N, CA, C and O atoms as CSV, one atom per row, in Angstrom:
chain,resi,resn,atom,element,x,y,z
A,1,UNK,N,N,-44.450,-19.125,8.992
A,1,UNK,CA,C,-44.275,-20.003,8.108
A,1,UNK,C,C,-45.244,-19.810,7.082
A,1,UNK,O,O,-46.345,-19.417,7.468
A,2,UNK,N,N,-45.060,-20.022,5.691
A,2,UNK,CA,C,-45.403,-19.683,4.549
A,2,UNK,C,C,-46.143,-20.912,4.124
A,2,UNK,O,O,-45.907,-21.926,4.780
A,3,UNK,N,N,-46.825,-20.978,3.338
A,3,UNK,CA,C,-47.658,-22.349,2.640
A,3,UNK,C,C,-46.720,-23.471,2.404
A,3,UNK,O,O,-46.724,-24.602,2.891
A,4,UNK,N,N,-45.978,-22.961,1.621
A,4,UNK,CA,C,-44.982,-23.968,1.012
A,4,UNK,C,C,-44.288,-24.519,2.350
A,4,UNK,O,O,-44.306,-25.750,2.354
A,5,UNK,N,N,-43.740,-24.018,3.377
A,5,UNK,CA,C,-43.279,-24.598,4.551
A,5,UNK,C,C,-44.352,-25.464,5.090
A,5,UNK,O,O,-44.001,-26.553,5.545
A,6,UNK,N,N,-45.718,-25.118,5.110
A,6,UNK,CA,C,-46.629,-25.657,5.862
A,6,UNK,C,C,-46.826,-27.311,5.048
A,6,UNK,O,O,-46.779,-28.396,5.626
A,7,UNK,N,N,-47.014,-27.108,3.794
A,7,UNK,CA,C,-47.368,-28.173,3.076
A,7,UNK,C,C,-46.056,-29.212,3.145
A,7,UNK,O,O,-46.258,-30.426,3.127
A,8,UNK,N,N,-44.892,-28.744,3.215
A,8,UNK,CA,C,-43.569,-29.693,3.325
A,8,UNK,C,C,-43.896,-30.274,4.544
A,8,UNK,O,O,-44.039,-31.496,4.487
A,9,UNK,N,N,-44.080,-29.675,5.801
A,9,UNK,CA,C,-44.251,-30.197,7.045
A,9,UNK,C,C,-45.298,-31.071,7.039
A,9,UNK,O,O,-45.174,-32.140,7.638
A,10,UNK,N,N,-46.403,-30.778,6.413
A,10,UNK,CA,C,-47.709,-31.742,6.491
A,10,UNK,C,C,-47.324,-33.208,5.663
A,10,UNK,O,O,-47.979,-34.237,5.836
A,11,UNK,N,N,-46.286,-33.124,4.845
A,11,UNK,CA,C,-45.936,-34.125,3.881
A,11,UNK,C,C,-44.887,-35.143,4.888
A,11,UNK,O,O,-45.008,-36.358,5.044
A,12,UNK,N,N,-43.845,-34.239,5.499
A,12,UNK,CA,C,-42.991,-34.888,6.219
A,12,UNK,C,C,-43.939,-35.614,7.565
A,12,UNK,O,O,-43.914,-36.829,7.764
A,13,UNK,N,N,-44.566,-34.874,8.223
A,13,UNK,CA,C,-45.477,-35.679,9.358
A,13,UNK,C,C,-46.030,-36.999,8.785
A,13,UNK,O,O,-45.770,-38.142,9.159
A,14,UNK,N,N,-46.905,-36.567,7.732
A,14,UNK,CA,C,-47.576,-37.831,6.954
A,14,UNK,C,C,-46.922,-38.838,6.463
A,14,UNK,O,O,-47.462,-39.940,6.373
A,15,UNK,N,N,-45.428,-38.581,5.994
A,15,UNK,CA,C,-44.601,-39.777,5.499
A,15,UNK,C,C,-44.101,-40.310,6.943
A,15,UNK,O,O,-43.856,-41.517,6.932
A,16,UNK,N,N,-43.899,-39.659,8.190
A,16,UNK,CA,C,-43.186,-40.189,9.125
A,16,UNK,C,C,-44.113,-41.206,10.003
A,16,UNK,O,O,-43.721,-42.123,10.726
A,17,UNK,N,N,-45.400,-40.803,9.749
A,17,UNK,CA,C,-46.634,-41.380,10.410
A,17,UNK,C,C,-46.795,-42.751,9.501
A,17,UNK,O,O,-47.060,-43.804,10.081
A,18,UNK,N,N,-46.643,-42.725,8.179
A,18,UNK,CA,C,-47.003,-43.633,7.357
A,18,UNK,C,C,-45.984,-44.676,7.580
A,18,UNK,O,O,-46.332,-45.855,7.635
A,19,UNK,N,N,-44.383,-44.224,7.751
A,19,UNK,CA,C,-43.506,-45.511,8.112
A,19,UNK,C,C,-43.731,-46.006,9.171
A,19,UNK,O,O,-43.568,-47.225,9.234
A,20,UNK,N,N,-44.111,-45.400,10.202
A,20,UNK,CA,C,-44.326,-46.186,11.658
A,20,UNK,C,C,-45.610,-47.242,11.359
A,20,UNK,O,O,-45.688,-48.364,11.860
A,21,UNK,N,N,-46.442,-46.743,10.584
A,21,UNK,CA,C,-47.625,-47.818,10.377
A,21,UNK,C,C,-47.184,-48.922,9.439
A,21,UNK,O,O,-47.208,-50.092,9.822
A,22,UNK,N,N,-46.754,-48.565,8.135
A,22,UNK,CA,C,-46.029,-49.721,7.541
A,22,UNK,C,C,-45.324,-50.764,8.144
A,22,UNK,O,O,-45.544,-51.964,7.977
A,23,UNK,N,N,-44.181,-50.090,9.092
A,23,UNK,CA,C,-43.358,-50.922,9.759
A,23,UNK,C,C,-44.153,-51.900,10.691
A,23,UNK,O,O,-43.907,-53.100,10.575
A,24,UNK,N,N,-45.148,-51.459,11.666
A,24,UNK,CA,C,-46.129,-52.195,12.488
A,24,UNK,C,C,-46.614,-53.115,11.611
A,24,UNK,O,O,-46.332,-54.311,11.682
A,25,UNK,N,N,-47.474,-52.533,10.617
A,25,UNK,CA,C,-48.536,-53.377,9.852
A,25,UNK,C,C,-47.763,-54.777,9.118
A,25,UNK,O,O,-48.119,-55.951,9.218
A,26,UNK,N,N,-46.557,-54.197,8.336
A,26,UNK,CA,C,-45.831,-55.324,7.704
A,26,UNK,C,C,-45.260,-56.396,8.439
A,26,UNK,O,O,-45.204,-57.538,7.983
A,27,UNK,N,N,-44.719,-55.988,9.865
A,27,UNK,CA,C,-44.179,-57.152,10.500
A,27,UNK,C,C,-45.239,-57.610,11.595
A,27,UNK,O,O,-44.978,-58.701,12.100
A,28,UNK,N,N,-46.118,-57.123,11.945
A,28,UNK,CA,C,-47.385,-57.788,12.610
A,28,UNK,C,C,-48.678,-58.074,12.076
A,28,UNK,O,O,-49.144,-59.203,11.920
A,29,UNK,N,N,-49.251,-56.948,11.792
A,29,UNK,CA,C,-50.559,-56.911,11.305
A,29,UNK,C,C,-50.744,-57.947,9.979
A,29,UNK,O,O,-51.560,-58.862,10.091
A,30,UNK,N,N,-50.093,-57.816,8.908
A,30,UNK,CA,C,-50.336,-58.437,7.884
A,30,UNK,C,C,-50.587,-60.141,7.956
A,30,UNK,O,O,-51.488,-60.666,7.302
A,31,UNK,N,N,-49.761,-60.842,8.750
A,31,UNK,CA,C,-49.623,-61.895,9.380
A,31,UNK,C,C,-51.088,-62.365,10.061
A,31,UNK,O,O,-51.537,-63.499,9.895
A,32,UNK,N,N,-51.682,-61.455,10.753
A,32,UNK,CA,C,-52.803,-61.776,11.608
A,32,UNK,C,C,-54.142,-61.860,10.702
A,32,UNK,O,O,-54.936,-62.793,10.825
A,33,UNK,N,N,-54.312,-60.865,9.836
A,33,UNK,CA,C,-55.323,-60.799,8.929
A,33,UNK,C,C,-55.287,-61.500,7.381
A,33,UNK,O,O,-56.284,-61.666,6.678
A,34,UNK,N,N,-54.298,-61.764,7.128
A,34,UNK,CA,C,-53.937,-62.486,5.635
A,34,UNK,C,C,-53.043,-63.606,5.781
A,34,UNK,O,O,-51.829,-63.442,5.899
A,35,UNK,N,N,-53.644,-64.841,5.777
A,35,UNK,CA,C,-52.954,-66.209,6.014
A,35,UNK,C,C,-51.604,-66.098,4.716
A,35,UNK,O,O,-50.380,-66.222,4.730
A,36,UNK,N,N,-52.619,-65.806,3.707
A,36,UNK,CA,C,-51.679,-66.265,2.195
A,36,UNK,C,C,-50.406,-65.243,2.367
A,36,UNK,O,O,-49.449,-65.470,1.626
A,37,UNK,N,N,-50.306,-64.120,3.292
A,37,UNK,CA,C,-49.160,-63.294,3.199
A,37,UNK,C,C,-47.865,-63.699,4.369
A,37,UNK,O,O,-46.827,-63.043,4.459
A,38,UNK,N,N,-48.174,-64.849,5.169
A,38,UNK,CA,C,-47.193,-65.362,5.840
A,38,UNK,C,C,-46.003,-66.062,4.925
A,38,UNK,O,O,-46.157,-66.933,4.069
A,39,UNK,N,N,-44.658,-65.371,5.392
A,39,UNK,CA,C,-43.386,-65.832,4.450
A,39,UNK,C,C,-43.434,-65.078,3.118
A,39,UNK,O,O,-42.448,-65.171,2.388
A,40,UNK,N,N,-44.356,-64.427,2.774
A,40,UNK,CA,C,-44.035,-63.319,1.421
A,40,UNK,C,C,-43.389,-62.222,2.019
A,40,UNK,O,O,-44.010,-61.287,2.524
A,41,UNK,N,N,-42.066,-62.308,1.975
A,41,UNK,CA,C,-41.531,-61.068,2.387
A,41,UNK,C,C,-41.046,-60.049,1.399
A,41,UNK,O,O,-40.752,-58.907,1.753
A,42,UNK,N,N,-40.964,-60.470,0.146
A,42,UNK,CA,C,-40.823,-59.702,-0.907
A,42,UNK,C,C,-41.997,-58.971,-1.362
A,42,UNK,O,O,-41.880,-57.876,-1.912
A,43,UNK,N,N,-43.104,-59.518,-1.160
A,43,UNK,CA,C,-44.491,-59.120,-1.466
A,43,UNK,C,C,-44.523,-57.997,-0.565
A,43,UNK,O,O,-44.999,-57.002,-1.111
A,44,UNK,N,N,-44.130,-57.799,0.796
A,44,UNK,CA,C,-44.384,-56.805,1.681
A,44,UNK,C,C,-43.664,-55.669,1.407
A,44,UNK,O,O,-44.187,-54.606,1.741
A,45,UNK,N,N,-42.274,-55.635,0.723
A,45,UNK,CA,C,-41.745,-54.474,0.190
A,45,UNK,C,C,-42.706,-53.783,-0.892
A,45,UNK,O,O,-42.908,-52.569,-0.927
A,46,UNK,N,N,-43.236,-54.660,-1.715
A,46,UNK,CA,C,-44.059,-53.951,-2.651
A,46,UNK,C,C,-45.392,-52.897,-2.082
A,46,UNK,O,O,-45.787,-51.966,-2.784
A,47,UNK,N,N,-45.868,-53.144,-1.005
A,47,UNK,CA,C,-46.765,-52.663,-0.436
A,47,UNK,C,C,-46.448,-51.255,0.469
A,47,UNK,O,O,-47.271,-50.404,0.807
A,48,UNK,N,N,-45.022,-51.286,0.743
A,48,UNK,CA,C,-44.429,-50.100,1.346
A,48,UNK,C,C,-45.237,-48.483,0.758
A,48,UNK,O,O,-45.917,-47.675,1.390
A,49,UNK,N,N,-44.788,-48.495,-0.723
A,49,UNK,CA,C,-45.138,-47.078,-0.986
A,49,UNK,C,C,-46.857,-46.831,-0.783
A,49,UNK,O,O,-47.405,-45.756,-0.540
A,50,UNK,N,N,-47.381,-47.909,-0.926
A,50,UNK,CA,C,-49.068,-47.551,-0.971
A,50,UNK,C,C,-49.390,-47.449,0.607
A,50,UNK,O,O,-50.371,-46.751,0.866
A,51,UNK,N,N,-48.728,-48.027,1.689
A,51,UNK,CA,C,-49.215,-47.904,2.752
A,51,UNK,C,C,-48.497,-46.686,3.224
A,51,UNK,O,O,-49.116,-46.146,4.141
A,52,UNK,N,N,-47.291,-46.021,2.867
A,52,UNK,CA,C,-47.034,-44.626,3.065
A,52,UNK,C,C,-47.909,-43.243,2.861
A,52,UNK,O,O,-47.975,-42.145,3.414
A,53,UNK,N,N,-48.566,-43.939,1.717
A,53,UNK,CA,C,-49.421,-42.816,1.084
A,53,UNK,C,C,-50.888,-42.964,1.769
A,53,UNK,O,O,-51.353,-41.949,2.285
A,54,UNK,N,N,-51.541,-44.001,1.800
A,54,UNK,CA,C,-52.759,-44.408,2.383
A,54,UNK,C,C,-52.783,-44.931,3.912
A,54,UNK,O,O,-53.675,-45.750,4.134
A,55,UNK,N,N,-52.142,-44.670,4.754
A,55,UNK,CA,C,-51.774,-45.178,5.817
A,55,UNK,C,C,-53.076,-44.929,6.906
A,55,UNK,O,O,-53.176,-45.641,7.905
A,56,UNK,N,N,-54.020,-43.886,6.617
A,56,UNK,CA,C,-55.357,-43.979,7.498
A,56,UNK,C,C,-56.403,-45.035,7.012
A,56,UNK,O,O,-57.261,-45.421,7.806
A,57,UNK,N,N,-56.359,-45.522,5.712
A,57,UNK,CA,C,-57.109,-46.564,4.987
A,57,UNK,C,C,-56.438,-47.897,5.636
A,57,UNK,O,O,-57.175,-48.859,5.855
A,58,UNK,N,N,-55.547,-47.944,5.835
A,58,UNK,CA,C,-54.909,-49.043,6.222
A,58,UNK,C,C,-55.155,-49.382,7.578
A,58,UNK,O,O,-55.288,-50.572,7.864
A,59,UNK,N,N,-55.234,-48.531,8.432
A,59,UNK,CA,C,-55.526,-48.690,9.898
A,59,UNK,C,C,-57.097,-48.868,9.853
A,59,UNK,O,O,-57.473,-49.746,10.629
A,60,UNK,N,N,-58.088,-48.265,9.148
A,60,UNK,CA,C,-59.346,-48.570,9.285
A,60,UNK,C,C,-59.486,-50.115,8.940
A,60,UNK,O,O,-60.058,-50.966,9.621
A,61,UNK,N,N,-58.721,-50.312,7.516
A,61,UNK,CA,C,-59.270,-51.854,7.219
A,61,UNK,C,C,-58.598,-52.709,7.974
A,61,UNK,O,O,-59.111,-53.827,7.917
A,62,UNK,N,N,-57.471,-52.642,8.801
A,62,UNK,CA,C,-57.096,-53.598,9.716
A,62,UNK,C,C,-57.655,-53.665,10.799
A,62,UNK,O,O,-57.585,-54.723,11.425
A,63,UNK,N,N,-58.513,-52.333,11.433
A,63,UNK,CA,C,-59.447,-52.448,12.595
A,63,UNK,C,C,-60.640,-53.180,12.285
A,63,UNK,O,O,-61.279,-53.873,13.077
A,64,UNK,N,N,-60.907,-52.962,11.000
A,64,UNK,CA,C,-62.422,-53.997,10.550
A,64,UNK,C,C,-62.251,-55.178,10.527
A,64,UNK,O,O,-63.114,-55.950,10.946
A,65,UNK,N,N,-60.578,-55.765,9.809
A,65,UNK,CA,C,-60.784,-57.064,10.110
A,65,UNK,C,C,-60.186,-57.871,11.245
A,65,UNK,O,O,-60.335,-59.073,11.462
A,66,UNK,N,N,-59.584,-57.111,11.826
A,66,UNK,CA,C,-59.262,-57.574,13.678
A,66,UNK,C,C,-60.563,-57.918,14.465
A,66,UNK,O,O,-60.763,-58.813,15.287
A,67,UNK,N,N,-61.402,-56.937,13.969
A,67,UNK,CA,C,-62.673,-56.936,15.059
A,67,UNK,C,C,-63.380,-58.077,14.628
A,67,UNK,O,O,-63.952,-58.796,15.448
A,68,UNK,N,N,-63.398,-58.355,13.189
A,68,UNK,CA,C,-64.299,-59.317,12.618
A,68,UNK,C,C,-65.483,-58.773,12.156
A,68,UNK,O,O,-66.308,-59.617,11.808
A,69,UNK,N,N,-65.899,-57.320,12.020
A,69,UNK,CA,C,-66.962,-56.566,11.644
A,69,UNK,C,C,-67.129,-56.882,9.954
A,69,UNK,O,O,-68.228,-56.741,9.417
A,70,UNK,N,N,-65.993,-57.298,9.230
A,70,UNK,CA,C,-66.147,-57.262,7.702
A,70,UNK,C,C,-67.324,-58.302,7.567
A,70,UNK,O,O,-67.380,-59.423,8.072
A,71,UNK,N,N,-68.455,-57.529,6.592
A,71,UNK,CA,C,-69.413,-58.413,5.977
A,71,UNK,C,C,-68.992,-58.584,4.803
A,71,UNK,O,O,-68.658,-57.670,4.048
A,72,UNK,N,N,-68.968,-60.019,4.492
A,72,UNK,CA,C,-68.223,-60.576,3.260
A,72,UNK,C,C,-68.846,-60.028,1.997
A,72,UNK,O,O,-68.341,-59.283,1.158
A,73,UNK,N,N,-70.519,-60.764,2.063
A,73,UNK,CA,C,-71.435,-60.607,1.341
A,73,UNK,C,C,-71.806,-59.187,0.548
A,73,UNK,O,O,-72.176,-59.037,-0.617
A,74,UNK,N,N,-71.564,-58.147,1.649
A,74,UNK,CA,C,-72.094,-57.072,1.469
A,74,UNK,C,C,-70.959,-55.963,1.029
A,74,UNK,O,O,-71.242,-54.771,0.910
A,75,UNK,N,N,-69.558,-56.530,0.789
A,75,UNK,CA,C,-68.677,-55.650,0.935
A,75,UNK,C,C,-68.654,-55.038,-0.641
A,75,UNK,O,O,-67.782,-54.174,-0.735
A,76,UNK,N,N,-69.259,-55.224,-1.679
A,76,UNK,CA,C,-69.260,-54.528,-2.682
A,76,UNK,C,C,-70.540,-53.882,-3.336
A,76,UNK,O,O,-70.543,-53.269,-4.403
A,77,UNK,N,N,-71.559,-54.105,-2.574
A,77,UNK,CA,C,-72.726,-53.819,-2.907
A,77,UNK,C,C,-73.180,-52.141,-3.066
A,77,UNK,O,O,-73.890,-51.668,-3.953
A,78,UNK,N,N,-72.534,-51.413,-1.916
A,78,UNK,CA,C,-72.703,-49.381,-2.172
A,78,UNK,C,C,-72.102,-49.364,-3.424
A,78,UNK,O,O,-72.844,-49.188,-4.391
A,79,UNK,N,N,-70.626,-49.545,-3.648
A,79,UNK,CA,C,-70.122,-49.349,-4.975
A,79,UNK,C,C,-70.886,-49.571,-6.200
A,79,UNK,O,O,-71.017,-48.754,-7.111
A,80,UNK,N,N,-71.464,-50.949,-6.132
A,80,UNK,CA,C,-71.855,-51.263,-7.281
A,80,UNK,C,C,-73.495,-50.321,-8.030
A,80,UNK,O,O,-73.978,-50.044,-9.128
A,81,UNK,N,N,-73.823,-50.130,-6.427
A,81,UNK,CA,C,-75.414,-49.350,-6.916
A,81,UNK,C,C,-75.000,-48.145,-7.448
A,81,UNK,O,O,-75.635,-47.577,-8.338
A,82,UNK,N,N,-73.636,-47.570,-6.804
A,82,UNK,CA,C,-73.348,-46.224,-7.369
A,82,UNK,C,C,-72.774,-46.045,-8.805
A,82,UNK,O,O,-72.649,-44.916,-9.280
A,83,UNK,N,N,-72.424,-47.173,-9.496
A,83,UNK,CA,C,-71.948,-47.339,-10.978
A,83,UNK,C,C,-73.085,-46.449,-11.913
A,83,UNK,O,O,-72.757,-45.498,-12.623
A,84,UNK,N,N,-74.255,-46.875,-11.788
A,84,UNK,CA,C,-75.342,-46.258,-12.822
A,84,UNK,C,C,-74.924,-44.655,-12.817
A,84,UNK,O,O,-74.437,-44.026,-13.756
A,85,UNK,N,N,-75.246,-44.185,-11.521
A,85,UNK,CA,C,-75.164,-42.545,-11.371
A,85,UNK,C,C,-73.764,-42.028,-11.691
A,85,UNK,O,O,-73.562,-41.075,-12.443
A,86,UNK,N,N,-73.070,-42.534,-11.235
A,86,UNK,CA,C,-71.680,-42.095,-11.583
A,86,UNK,C,C,-71.273,-41.841,-13.155
A,86,UNK,O,O,-70.711,-40.857,-13.636
A,87,UNK,N,N,-71.842,-43.315,-13.954
A,87,UNK,CA,C,-71.789,-42.991,-15.244
A,87,UNK,C,C,-72.480,-42.093,-15.880
A,87,UNK,O,O,-72.074,-41.624,-16.943
A,88,UNK,N,N,-73.646,-41.722,-15.306
A,88,UNK,CA,C,-74.934,-40.850,-15.790
A,88,UNK,C,C,-74.023,-39.407,-15.552
A,88,UNK,O,O,-73.912,-38.562,-16.441
A,89,UNK,N,N,-73.541,-39.308,-14.515
A,89,UNK,CA,C,-72.999,-37.864,-14.114
A,89,UNK,C,C,-71.711,-37.753,-14.788
A,89,UNK,O,O,-71.447,-36.551,-14.817
A,90,UNK,N,N,-71.074,-38.215,-15.170
A,90,UNK,CA,C,-69.801,-38.210,-16.179
A,90,UNK,C,C,-70.277,-38.085,-17.588
A,90,UNK,O,O,-69.787,-37.310,-18.409
A,91,UNK,N,N,-71.027,-38.705,-17.755
A,91,UNK,CA,C,-71.684,-38.452,-19.525
A,91,UNK,C,C,-72.339,-37.267,-19.411
A,91,UNK,O,O,-72.697,-36.876,-20.522
A,92,UNK,N,N,-72.659,-36.502,-18.490
A,92,UNK,CA,C,-73.145,-35.225,-18.737
A,92,UNK,C,C,-72.279,-34.300,-18.094
A,92,UNK,O,O,-72.655,-33.151,-18.328
A,93,UNK,N,N,-71.337,-34.346,-17.427
A,93,UNK,CA,C,-70.206,-33.430,-16.722
A,93,UNK,C,C,-69.220,-33.486,-17.778
A,93,UNK,O,O,-69.085,-32.376,-18.294
A,94,UNK,N,N,-68.490,-34.370,-18.281
A,94,UNK,CA,C,-67.668,-34.351,-19.227
A,94,UNK,C,C,-67.835,-33.465,-20.734
A,94,UNK,O,O,-66.966,-32.681,-21.115
A,95,UNK,N,N,-68.849,-33.687,-21.347
A,95,UNK,CA,C,-69.213,-32.683,-22.481
A,95,UNK,C,C,-69.563,-31.237,-21.932
A,95,UNK,O,O,-69.550,-30.289,-22.717
A,96,UNK,N,N,-69.872,-31.058,-20.605
A,96,UNK,CA,C,-70.195,-29.864,-20.461
A,96,UNK,C,C,-69.192,-29.011,-20.066
A,96,UNK,O,O,-69.175,-27.815,-20.358
A,97,UNK,N,N,-68.220,-29.668,-19.310
A,97,UNK,CA,C,-66.597,-29.113,-19.031
A,97,UNK,C,C,-66.246,-28.780,-20.188
A,97,UNK,O,O,-66.019,-27.585,-20.379
A,98,UNK,N,N,-66.110,-29.666,-21.218
A,98,UNK,CA,C,-65.478,-29.290,-22.752
A,98,UNK,C,C,-66.206,-28.123,-23.238
A,98,UNK,O,O,-65.492,-27.161,-23.525
A,99,UNK,N,N,-67.546,-27.979,-23.407
A,99,UNK,CA,C,-68.202,-26.978,-24.226
A,99,UNK,C,C,-68.015,-25.593,-23.087
A,99,UNK,O,O,-68.003,-24.520,-23.692
A,100,UNK,N,N,-67.882,-25.479,-21.692
A,100,UNK,CA,C,-67.630,-24.533,-21.224
A,100,UNK,C,C,-65.947,-24.092,-21.614
A,100,UNK,O,O,-65.721,-23.070,-22.263
A,101,UNK,N,N,-65.206,-24.694,-21.293
A,101,UNK,CA,C,-64.029,-24.619,-21.765
A,101,UNK,C,C,-63.596,-24.045,-23.325
A,101,UNK,O,O,-62.737,-23.183,-23.509
A,102,UNK,N,N,-64.335,-24.674,-24.333
A,102,UNK,CA,C,-64.295,-24.016,-25.528
A,102,UNK,C,C,-65.132,-22.975,-25.757
A,102,UNK,O,O,-65.057,-22.500,-26.890
A,103,UNK,N,N,-66.048,-22.395,-24.873
A,103,UNK,CA,C,-66.872,-21.168,-24.711
A,103,UNK,C,C,-66.035,-20.113,-24.299
A,103,UNK,O,O,-66.478,-18.968,-24.395
A,104,UNK,N,N,-64.878,-20.305,-23.847
A,104,UNK,CA,C,-64.358,-19.028,-22.989
A,104,UNK,C,C,-62.979,-18.773,-23.978
A,104,UNK,O,O,-62.076,-19.592,-24.152
A,105,UNK,N,N,-63.061,-17.650,-24.468
A,105,UNK,CA,C,-62.357,-17.088,-25.474
A,105,UNK,C,C,-61.415,-16.317,-24.859
A,105,UNK,O,O,-61.823,-15.501,-24.032
A,106,UNK,N,N,-59.812,-16.422,-25.160
A,106,UNK,CA,C,-58.921,-15.568,-24.805
A,106,UNK,C,C,-58.815,-14.348,-25.317
A,106,UNK,O,O,-59.252,-14.381,-26.467
A,107,UNK,N,N,-58.514,-13.476,-25.076
A,107,UNK,CA,C,-58.389,-12.052,-25.443
A,107,UNK,C,C,-57.059,-11.673,-25.678
A,107,UNK,O,O,-56.462,-11.589,-24.605
A,108,UNK,N,N,-56.293,-11.389,-26.724
A,108,UNK,CA,C,-55.098,-11.357,-27.177
A,108,UNK,C,C,-54.729,-9.737,-26.481
A,108,UNK,O,O,-55.558,-8.831,-26.569
A,109,UNK,N,N,-53.590,-9.569,-25.900
A,109,UNK,CA,C,-53.473,-8.061,-25.484
A,109,UNK,C,C,-53.111,-7.131,-26.802
A,109,UNK,O,O,-52.241,-7.425,-27.622
A,110,UNK,N,N,-53.958,-5.934,-26.849
A,110,UNK,CA,C,-54.018,-5.440,-28.120
A,110,UNK,C,C,-52.687,-4.058,-28.117
A,110,UNK,O,O,-52.647,-3.193,-28.991
A,111,UNK,N,N,-51.663,-4.142,-26.895
A,111,UNK,CA,C,-50.314,-3.305,-27.362
A,111,UNK,C,C,-49.700,-4.462,-27.624
A,111,UNK,O,O,-48.556,-4.022,-27.509
A,112,UNK,N,N,-49.533,-5.670,-27.904
A,112,UNK,CA,C,-48.520,-6.355,-28.092
A,112,UNK,C,C,-48.627,-6.835,-29.634
A,112,UNK,O,O,-49.679,-7.317,-30.054
A,113,UNK,N,N,-47.438,-6.673,-30.494
A,113,UNK,CA,C,-47.080,-6.927,-31.743
A,113,UNK,C,C,-46.447,-8.035,-32.195
A,113,UNK,O,O,-45.218,-7.977,-32.163
A,114,UNK,N,N,-46.912,-8.971,-32.582
A,114,UNK,CA,C,-46.388,-10.513,-32.673
A,114,UNK,C,C,-44.882,-10.231,-33.455
A,114,UNK,O,O,-44.926,-9.466,-34.419
A,115,UNK,N,N,-43.777,-10.719,-33.142
A,115,UNK,CA,C,-42.718,-10.635,-34.089
A,115,UNK,C,C,-42.222,-12.241,-34.327
A,115,UNK,O,O,-42.382,-13.175,-33.541
A,116,UNK,N,N,-41.614,-12.269,-35.569
A,116,UNK,CA,C,-41.195,-13.303,-36.088
A,116,UNK,C,C,-39.549,-13.614,-35.635
A,116,UNK,O,O,-38.542,-12.931,-35.823
A,117,UNK,N,N,-39.744,-15.026,-34.919
A,117,UNK,CA,C,-38.249,-15.374,-34.532
A,117,UNK,C,C,-37.571,-15.834,-35.627
A,117,UNK,O,O,-38.306,-16.477,-36.376
A,118,UNK,N,N,-36.225,-15.722,-36.060
A,118,UNK,CA,C,-35.723,-16.336,-37.165
A,118,UNK,C,C,-34.000,-16.677,-36.503
A,118,UNK,O,O,-33.450,-16.058,-35.592
A,119,UNK,N,N,-33.512,-17.681,-37.187
A,119,UNK,CA,C,-32.423,-18.099,-36.754
A,119,UNK,C,C,-31.187,-17.818,-37.924
A,119,UNK,O,O,-31.267,-18.280,-39.062
A,120,UNK,N,N,-30.006,-16.961,-37.435
A,120,UNK,CA,C,-29.289,-16.635,-38.504
A,120,UNK,C,C,-27.894,-16.765,-37.733
A,120,UNK,O,O,-27.564,-16.125,-36.735
A,121,UNK,N,N,-26.971,-17.956,-38.572
A,121,UNK,CA,C,-25.673,-18.272,-38.177
A,121,UNK,C,C,-25.502,-18.510,-36.308
A,121,UNK,O,O,-24.623,-18.132,-35.533
A,122,UNK,N,N,-26.891,-19.371,-36.070
A,122,UNK,CA,C,-26.760,-19.606,-34.449
A,122,UNK,C,C,-27.027,-18.539,-33.702
A,122,UNK,O,O,-26.680,-18.670,-32.528
A,123,UNK,N,N,-27.573,-17.430,-34.008
A,123,UNK,CA,C,-27.999,-16.473,-33.122
A,123,UNK,C,C,-29.483,-16.518,-33.394
A,123,UNK,O,O,-30.033,-16.739,-34.473
A,124,UNK,N,N,-30.040,-16.265,-32.200
A,124,UNK,CA,C,-31.740,-16.064,-32.076
A,124,UNK,C,C,-31.971,-14.825,-32.074
A,124,UNK,O,O,-31.278,-14.285,-31.212
A,125,UNK,N,N,-32.865,-13.827,-32.841
A,125,UNK,CA,C,-32.735,-12.323,-32.739
A,125,UNK,C,C,-34.126,-12.036,-31.992
A,125,UNK,O,O,-34.444,-10.883,-31.699
């Protein structure tokens, strides 16, 4: 099995598991954790692509909400504390990456002679 076959097999397995999780979550789970989703069947169709891709996160979040371990007041505290340092990191990293990219100079092959392309009566030479 080469790399392409392995990646394709992984995508097929990931999609199959995601399909099962999406079916179970959208038929049983969403009604148990979100009162506003009851009766909103068209809305559930919109969730299918996201659940297929992010099914481990859906399972993890579903377990937290089902067991009641969700701490509403502390929900966004850790990400907000990290915003300042992420902004500083981006402010330093983006110019550094751009300068590094501009500092790398490509060398033109010395044995290659450029040729001008011209179009004459529909022919390319």
